[in-house]
C-alpha positions as CSV (number, residue, x, y, z in Angstrom):
1,M,14.8,-19.0,-14.0
2,Y,13.7,-15.6,-15.3
3,Q,11.0,-15.1,-17.9
4,V,9.1,-12.4,-19.7
5,A,5.5,-13.5,-20.5
6,V,2.7,-11.8,-22.3
7,I,-0.7,-12.2,-20.8
8,K,-3.5,-12.1,-23.4
9,A,-6.9,-11.7,-21.8
10,D,-10.1,-9.7,-21.6
11,Y,-8.8,-7.9,-18.6
12,E,-5.7,-5.8,-17.9
13,G,-3.0,-8.3,-16.9
14,W,-2.1,-6.5,-13.6
15,W,-5.3,-7.8,-12.0
16,L,-3.6,-11.3,-11.8
17,F,-6.9,-13.1,-11.4
18,D,-6.7,-16.8,-10.3
19,G,-5.5,-18.8,-13.3
20,W,-3.8,-15.9,-15.0
21,Q,-1.0,-18.3,-16.0
22,N,-3.5,-20.0,-18.4
23,D,-3.7,-16.6,-20.2
24,I,0.0,-16.5,-21.1
25,D,0.2,-16.1,-24.9
26,K,4.0,-15.9,-25.2
27,S,6.9,-16.6,-22.9
28,Y,10.7,-16.0,-23.2
29,E,13.3,-17.5,-20.8
30,F,16.5,-15.8,-19.6
31,S,19.4,-17.0,-17.5
32,T,20.0,-13.6,-15.8
33,K,17.8,-10.9,-14.4
34,E,19.7,-8.3,-16.4
35,S,19.0,-9.9,-19.7
36,M,15.3,-10.3,-18.8
37,I,15.0,-6.7,-17.9
38,T,16.7,-5.5,-21.1
39,F,14.4,-7.7,-23.2
40,Y,11.3,-6.5,-21.2
41,H,12.1,-2.8,-22.0
42,E,12.7,-3.6,-25.7
43,L,9.4,-5.5,-25.8
44,L,7.6,-2.5,-24.2
45,K,9.0,-0.3,-27.0
46,D,8.0,-2.7,-29.7
47,M,4.5,-3.0,-28.2
48,K,4.1,0.7,-28.0
49,N,4.7,0.8,-31.8
50,K,2.5,-2.2,-32.6
51,F,-0.6,-1.2,-30.5
52,H,-2.6,2.0,-30.8
53,S,-3.4,2.3,-27.1
54,N,-1.9,1.4,-23.7
55,I,-2.8,1.9,-20.1
56,E,-0.5,1.7,-17.1
57,G,-1.8,0.1,-13.9
58,K,-0.8,-1.7,-10.8
59,Y,2.8,-2.7,-10.2
60,G,4.0,-0.5,-13.0
61,M,2.6,-2.9,-15.6
62,T,1.3,-1.7,-19.0
63,A,-1.6,-3.3,-20.8
64,F,-1.6,-2.8,-24.6
65,Y,-4.7,-3.0,-26.9
66,N,-6.2,-2.0,-30.2
67,V,-9.7,-0.8,-30.0
68,C,-11.0,-3.3,-32.7
69,D,-9.3,-6.3,-31.0
70,M,-12.4,-7.8,-29.4
71,E,-13.6,-11.3,-28.6
72,Y,-17.2,-12.3,-28.1
73,C,-18.1,-13.6,-24.6
74,E,-21.0,-16.1,-24.8
75,E,-21.5,-16.1,-21.1
76,C,-21.9,-12.3,-20.9
77,E,-23.4,-11.9,-24.4
78,E,-21.1,-9.1,-25.5
79,S,-17.8,-8.4,-27.1
80,L,-14.9,-7.8,-24.7
81,Q,-11.7,-5.8,-25.3
82,I,-8.5,-7.9,-25.5
83,F,-5.4,-6.7,-23.6
84,Y,-1.8,-7.8,-23.9
85,T,0.2,-7.3,-20.8
86,P,4.0,-8.2,-20.6
87,V,5.1,-9.3,-17.1
88,M,8.5,-10.3,-15.6
89,L,8.7,-13.5,-13.7
90,K,11.2,-15.2,-11.5
91,N,10.5,-18.9,-10.8
92,N,7.0,-18.4,-12.1
93,E,6.3,-15.6,-9.7
94,I,5.6,-12.0,-10.8
95,L,8.4,-9.5,-10.3
96,K,6.7,-6.2,-9.4
97,S,8.6,-3.2,-10.5
C-alpha cells in the first residue's frame, strides 16, 4: 500500500524522530506508486501556495510553515514553530527520494 502523509510537528519532518507516526496530521492512500507520486507533487505545489515559507532538508523532503503558526511548549516554556512535512510511504515505511 502506498500513502502520502503530512507530518505536523514542532520539528522539520525529515528528522523522523521516534514516534513520528504519531505526528501524522493527514494521510492519503493509493493503489499504485505512480498515482502516489503524482499526488505528492500536486500536494507540494498546493502547499507552496498555502504556506509563506518552506525549507528543504534530508531525503529531498520539504517542510512548510507560516511564521505565526506557533504552539506553546509547557515543558520548554516557549512557543515553537509548527512545520508541515509531506512524506511518501510504502507499507508504512518512508520512501526517500
